[in-house]
Each structure stands twice: as C-alpha cells, then as structure tokens.
C-alpha positions as CSV (number, residue, x, y, z in Angstrom):
1,X,47.1,-41.9,-60.8
2,X,50.1,-41.5,-58.6
3,X,51.9,-39.8,-61.5
4,X,49.1,-37.4,-62.1
5,X,49.0,-36.5,-58.4
6,X,52.8,-35.9,-58.4
7,X,52.5,-33.6,-61.5
8,X,49.7,-31.7,-59.9
9,X,51.7,-31.3,-56.7
10,X,54.7,-30.0,-58.7
11,X,52.5,-27.5,-60.6
12,X,51.0,-26.2,-57.3
13,X,54.4,-26.0,-55.8
14,X,55.7,-24.1,-58.8
15,X,52.7,-21.7,-58.7
16,X,53.3,-21.3,-55.0
17,X,56.9,-20.5,-55.5
18,X,56.0,-18.0,-58.3
19,X,53.4,-16.4,-56.1
20,X,55.9,-16.2,-53.2
21,X,58.5,-14.6,-55.5
22,X,56.0,-12.1,-56.8
23,X,54.9,-11.2,-53.3
24,X,58.6,-10.8,-52.3
25,X,59.2,-8.5,-55.3
26,X,56.0,-6.6,-54.4
27,X,57.2,-6.2,-50.9
28,X,60.5,-4.9,-52.0
29,X,58.8,-2.3,-54.3
30,X,56.5,-1.3,-51.4
31,X,59.5,-0.8,-49.1
32,X,61.2,1.3,-51.8
33,X,58.1,3.4,-52.2
34,X,57.8,3.8,-48.4
35,X,61.4,4.8,-48.2
36,X,60.9,7.4,-50.9
37,X,57.8,8.7,-49.1
38,X,59.7,8.9,-45.8
39,X,62.6,10.7,-47.5
40,X,60.1,13.3,-48.9
41,X,58.5,13.7,-45.5
42,X,61.8,14.2,-43.9
43,X,62.7,16.9,-46.4
44,X,59.4,18.7,-45.6
45,X,59.9,18.6,-41.9
46,X,63.6,18.6,-41.3
47,X,64.4,22.3,-40.8
48,X,66.8,24.5,-38.9
49,X,65.4,27.4,-36.9
50,X,67.1,30.6,-38.1
51,X,65.8,33.5,-36.1
52,X,62.2,32.1,-36.1
53,X,62.3,30.9,-39.8
54,X,62.4,27.2,-40.5
55,X,64.9,26.8,-43.3
56,X,64.9,23.4,-45.0
57,X,67.9,21.1,-44.5
58,X,68.4,20.4,-48.2
59,X,70.7,20.5,-51.2
60,X,69.8,21.1,-54.9
61,X,69.1,17.4,-55.6
62,X,66.8,17.2,-52.6
63,X,64.9,20.3,-53.8
64,X,64.4,18.9,-57.3
65,X,63.3,15.5,-55.9
66,X,60.7,17.2,-53.7
67,X,59.3,19.3,-56.5
68,X,59.0,16.3,-58.8
69,X,57.2,14.5,-56.1
70,X,54.6,17.3,-55.8
71,X,54.1,17.3,-59.5
72,X,53.6,13.6,-59.6
73,X,51.1,13.9,-56.7
74,X,49.4,16.9,-58.3
75,X,49.5,18.5,-54.8
76,X,49.5,22.3,-54.1
77,X,52.7,23.7,-52.6
78,X,54.8,26.8,-52.7
79,X,58.6,27.3,-52.2
80,X,60.2,30.3,-50.5
81,X,63.8,30.8,-51.8
82,X,65.1,32.9,-49.0
83,X,68.3,34.4,-47.8
84,X,69.3,36.8,-45.1
85,X,66.9,39.4,-46.6
86,X,63.9,37.1,-46.2
87,X,64.9,36.0,-42.7
88,X,65.4,39.6,-41.5
89,X,62.1,40.8,-43.0
90,X,60.4,37.8,-41.3
91,X,61.8,38.9,-37.9
92,X,59.8,42.1,-38.0
93,X,56.8,40.8,-39.9
94,X,54.9,38.0,-38.2
95,X,52.7,37.3,-41.2
96,X,55.8,36.8,-43.5
97,X,57.4,34.6,-40.9
98,X,54.2,32.4,-40.8
99,X,54.2,32.2,-44.6
100,X,57.8,30.9,-44.6
101,X,57.0,28.4,-41.9
102,X,53.9,27.1,-43.7
103,X,55.8,26.7,-47.1
104,X,56.3,23.3,-48.5
105,X,60.0,24.1,-48.7
106,X,62.3,27.0,-47.7
107,X,65.5,26.8,-49.6
108,X,68.7,28.4,-48.2
109,X,69.6,31.1,-50.7
110,X,72.7,32.6,-49.2
111,X,75.9,31.3,-47.6
112,X,75.1,32.9,-44.2
113,X,72.1,30.6,-43.9
114,X,74.2,27.6,-44.9
115,X,76.9,28.4,-42.4
116,X,74.3,28.9,-39.6
117,X,72.8,25.5,-40.5
118,X,76.2,23.8,-40.3
119,X,76.8,25.4,-36.9
120,X,73.5,23.9,-35.8
121,X,74.7,20.5,-36.8
122,X,72.7,20.3,-40.2
123,X,75.7,19.5,-42.4
124,X,73.6,18.3,-45.3
125,X,72.5,21.9,-46.0
126,X,73.9,23.4,-49.2
127,X,73.0,26.7,-50.9
128,X,69.9,26.4,-53.2
129,X,69.5,29.8,-54.8
130,X,66.8,30.8,-57.2
131,X,69.0,30.8,-60.3
132,X,70.4,27.4,-59.7
133,X,67.0,25.9,-58.8
134,X,65.4,27.4,-61.9
135,X,68.2,26.3,-64.2
136,X,68.2,22.8,-62.9
137,X,64.4,22.4,-62.9
138,X,64.3,23.8,-66.5
139,X,66.7,21.0,-67.6
140,X,64.5,18.4,-65.8
141,X,61.3,19.9,-67.3
142,X,62.8,19.6,-70.8
143,X,63.2,15.9,-70.2
144,X,60.0,15.2,-68.3
145,X,57.7,17.5,-70.2
146,X,56.8,19.7,-67.2
147,X,55.0,22.9,-68.3
148,X,56.3,26.3,-67.2
149,X,54.6,29.6,-66.5
150,X,56.6,32.8,-65.8
151,X,54.9,35.6,-63.7
152,X,56.7,38.7,-62.8
153,X,59.6,40.9,-63.8
154,X,59.6,44.3,-65.6
155,X,57.8,44.6,-68.9
156,X,59.2,42.2,-71.4
157,X,61.4,40.3,-69.0
158,X,59.3,37.2,-68.8
159,X,59.0,36.9,-72.6
160,X,62.8,37.3,-72.9
161,X,63.4,34.7,-70.3
162,X,61.1,32.3,-72.2
163,X,63.0,32.7,-75.4
164,X,66.4,32.4,-73.7
165,X,65.4,29.2,-71.9
166,X,63.7,27.6,-74.9
167,X,66.8,28.4,-77.0
168,X,69.0,26.6,-74.5
169,X,66.5,23.8,-73.8
170,X,64.8,22.9,-77.1
171,X,61.4,21.3,-76.5
172,X,60.9,23.1,-73.2
173,X,57.1,23.9,-72.9
174,X,56.4,27.4,-71.6
175,X,52.6,27.8,-71.6
176,X,52.4,31.5,-70.5
177,X,54.1,34.7,-69.3
178,X,52.7,37.7,-67.5
179,X,54.4,40.9,-66.2
180,X,52.1,42.6,-63.8
181,X,52.2,46.4,-63.2
182,X,54.1,47.7,-60.2
183,X,51.0,48.4,-58.2
184,X,48.3,46.4,-56.4
185,X,45.9,44.7,-58.8
186,X,42.2,45.3,-58.6
187,X,40.1,42.2,-57.7
188,X,39.1,41.9,-61.3
189,X,42.7,42.1,-62.6
190,X,43.8,39.6,-60.0
191,X,41.0,37.1,-61.0
192,X,42.0,37.5,-64.7
193,X,45.6,36.6,-63.7
194,X,44.4,33.5,-61.8
195,X,42.2,32.5,-64.8
196,X,45.0,32.9,-67.3
197,X,47.4,30.7,-65.2
198,X,44.8,28.0,-64.5
199,X,43.7,27.8,-68.2
200,X,47.4,27.3,-69.2
201,X,47.7,24.2,-66.9
202,X,51.4,24.6,-66.0
203,X,53.2,22.2,-63.7
204,X,55.4,25.0,-62.2
205,X,54.6,28.6,-61.7
206,X,57.7,30.7,-61.4
207,X,57.4,34.1,-59.7
208,X,59.9,37.0,-60.1
209,X,58.3,39.6,-57.9
210,X,61.0,40.0,-55.2
211,X,60.8,39.5,-51.5
212,X,58.4,39.9,-49.7
213,X,55.9,40.5,-52.5
214,X,56.2,37.1,-54.1
215,X,55.9,35.2,-50.7
216,X,52.7,37.2,-49.9
217,X,51.3,36.5,-53.4
218,X,52.0,32.7,-53.2
219,X,50.4,32.4,-49.8
220,X,47.3,34.4,-50.7
221,X,46.8,32.4,-54.0
222,X,47.4,28.9,-52.6
223,X,44.2,27.0,-53.4
224,X,43.2,29.4,-56.1
225,X,46.1,28.6,-58.4
226,X,45.7,25.1,-59.8
227,X,49.4,24.4,-60.0
228,X,51.4,21.7,-58.2
229,X,54.1,24.1,-57.2
230,X,54.8,27.9,-57.1
231,X,58.4,29.0,-56.7
232,X,59.4,32.6,-55.9
233,X,62.8,33.2,-57.4
234,X,63.0,37.1,-57.5
235,X,65.9,38.4,-59.5
236,X,66.6,35.0,-61.1
237,X,64.3,36.2,-64.0
238,X,66.8,39.1,-64.7
239,X,69.9,36.9,-64.3
240,X,68.8,34.0,-66.5
241,X,67.3,36.3,-69.1
242,X,70.8,38.0,-69.4
243,X,69.5,41.4,-68.3
244,X,71.7,41.5,-65.1
245,X,75.0,39.9,-64.3
246,X,75.5,37.6,-61.4
247,X,78.5,37.9,-59.0
248,X,81.6,35.9,-59.8
249,X,81.6,32.4,-58.4
250,X,84.2,33.1,-55.7
251,X,82.0,35.9,-54.3
252,X,78.9,33.6,-54.3
253,X,80.8,30.9,-52.4
254,X,82.1,33.3,-49.8
255,X,78.9,35.0,-49.0
256,X,79.7,38.2,-50.9
257,X,77.1,38.3,-53.6
258,X,75.3,41.0,-51.8
259,X,78.3,43.3,-52.2
260,X,78.4,42.7,-56.0
261,X,74.7,43.5,-56.2
262,X,75.1,46.7,-54.2
263,X,77.9,47.7,-56.5
264,X,75.8,47.0,-59.6
265,X,72.6,48.8,-58.3
266,X,73.7,51.1,-55.5
267,X,70.8,53.5,-55.6
268,X,68.2,50.7,-55.4
269,X,69.9,48.3,-53.0
270,X,72.1,50.2,-50.6
271,X,69.3,50.9,-48.1
272,X,68.3,47.2,-48.1
273,X,71.7,45.8,-47.4
274,X,72.7,48.6,-45.0
275,X,70.0,47.1,-42.8
276,X,70.3,43.4,-43.7
277,X,74.1,42.8,-43.5
278,X,74.9,44.3,-40.1
279,X,71.5,43.3,-38.7
280,X,71.9,39.7,-39.6
281,X,75.5,39.7,-38.3
282,X,74.4,41.2,-34.9
283,X,71.5,38.8,-34.5
284,X,73.6,35.8,-35.5
285,X,76.4,36.7,-33.1
286,X,73.9,37.1,-30.3
287,X,72.3,33.7,-31.1
288,X,75.6,31.9,-31.3
289,X,76.8,33.5,-28.0
290,X,73.6,32.5,-26.3
291,X,74.0,28.9,-27.5
292,X,77.6,28.8,-26.4
293,X,76.6,30.0,-22.9
294,X,73.8,27.4,-22.6
295,X,76.1,24.7,-23.9
296,X,78.8,25.5,-21.3
297,X,76.2,25.4,-18.5
298,X,75.1,21.9,-19.6
299,X,78.7,20.5,-19.4
300,X,79.4,18.7,-16.1
301,X,82.3,20.3,-14.2
302,X,83.5,17.1,-12.6
303,X,82.6,14.0,-10.6
304,X,80.6,14.4,-7.3
305,X,83.8,13.6,-5.3
306,X,85.7,16.4,-7.1
307,X,82.9,18.9,-6.5
C-alpha cells in the first residue's frame, strides 16, 4: 500500500514537473510573441518629423518584417515610399501630408531624409527606396508564396516587369497586371479595377503611378481593396523592368540620384527638381538653424554663483 502511494506520488510529481515545464515554455513563447508585437508597434509609431511628415525610423529589414506581419494578420495597410519630392509636395498639400501621416509606414527614399533623421538622433534610419524594397520583397515572396499584383506604369510596363521578375525569381506568383490610362478613371472604370484586383486575391499590390498620384490612390482605395498591403514605388517599375537605368551606386549613396535622373530625362524632370532641391535645402537649413538656436538657449550658462 505504501509502495503504491509512493509510486502515485512520483507520477503526480512527474506530471506536475512536466506541466510546469510546458507552462514555462509557453510563457517563453508568449514573451517572444509579445516582444515581436512590441517591435512591430514601435516600427509603426517611431517616426521622425521632417517638415510635418512623419518618416518611419527603419531599415530595409524592418520594412520587410512589418510587411510580412501585415500579410500574416491579413490587415489593411499602405506604404508611402517617399523622398524629398514627397516631403516638399506634402508641405503645400495638407491632404497629401495627412495621407503620409496616416500610412502604415513611410520609408525614407532618399539620403537627405536619412541624414535629417540622423541629425534628429534617429541613427537606425537607413535608406529604403522603392527599387530595393520591391526587389527584396520579391525574393521573400518567392520563398513564402506571397501573390503579387502590379498596377501602373506606361502601357506594357507592368507585363514586362512581371516577366523580368518571374525570370529572375522562378515560382514567383504574379496574379495580375494593369496599366491605367493617363487620365482620371470614370467611376465604372475604377470599380472594374477594384473588382479585378480583389478577384485576383494578391497579398501585395504594387503601384507605379508616381507621387502624389499613387499616394492619393492608395488612401482613397483603402478599405475597398482587399489586400494586406499596398506599396507605391513609382519609377521602380521602369527600373526593375529594365526600361530606365538607375544612377550609379556612388551617386545613390551621396544623395545625387536626382541629378542622374534630371540628366536622363531633362525635359520631364527639370521643373520638378528645380523646385525640390533648393526648396528642401532652404527649409532644412532653416529647421536645423532653429533647432540649434533652441538648443543653445536650453544650455545653462553657469552656476548661480557665477551668474
């Protein structure tokens, strides 16, 4: 009898130890998940104010992690890939500024935004341009099975982009392409576009409509488009399809990609950059000078006895 009681006690203790170990492991997993959730929340909310636009403090890896989280959650978000052009347009267009600030993520597409972020103490920030983000997410999508839809570009560009990316990433699933006309769509045409995208069930909708058209489109279609994430990448369609050349790497790293683009398409782009480049420089200089003055006023000039 005593032996049976001892065995029973041992079994209960063993079960208890096993239960405790399982609970401990569950607790570890819960803490890991909570940590991931907190990290995702931080990425969504940690931004640096650049002339009224909240630019996300991220690098390319952060951006990919966030997009994958949205796909896993089947949520509805849009990403503004913005540079000095988007920031300057947002300064004079309140609606565009609000669209940026309500985006799930605003990636810093341009070294001036990265430098300004670093000056503001956000040293984690790295450039996340449309080409690099699309290339990286295409590679991830090939592995994970995320479905793509390409909307935008001139006639035939989206189809060419599809073939180029499938050739370089065998097994990539592109479920649709559309190149809209260069005019406002009628309500019936717009609904047809929405229906075509929703019926294809993509995980990612890529837009190559240029700024600010693509940002306005994403914001106005949020809730109508049944896609976890919409990403406006503008000229990345042309670059990745091989239709246009990107600037050399040294120009990209030194904030001179705009100069290469103006040289490549002077008639189309000189007016844009004639406003953006000096405008951004003047506003940035004023902002930095203002911060320096406020900072100097906050520094104590000495002890009470010295004063």
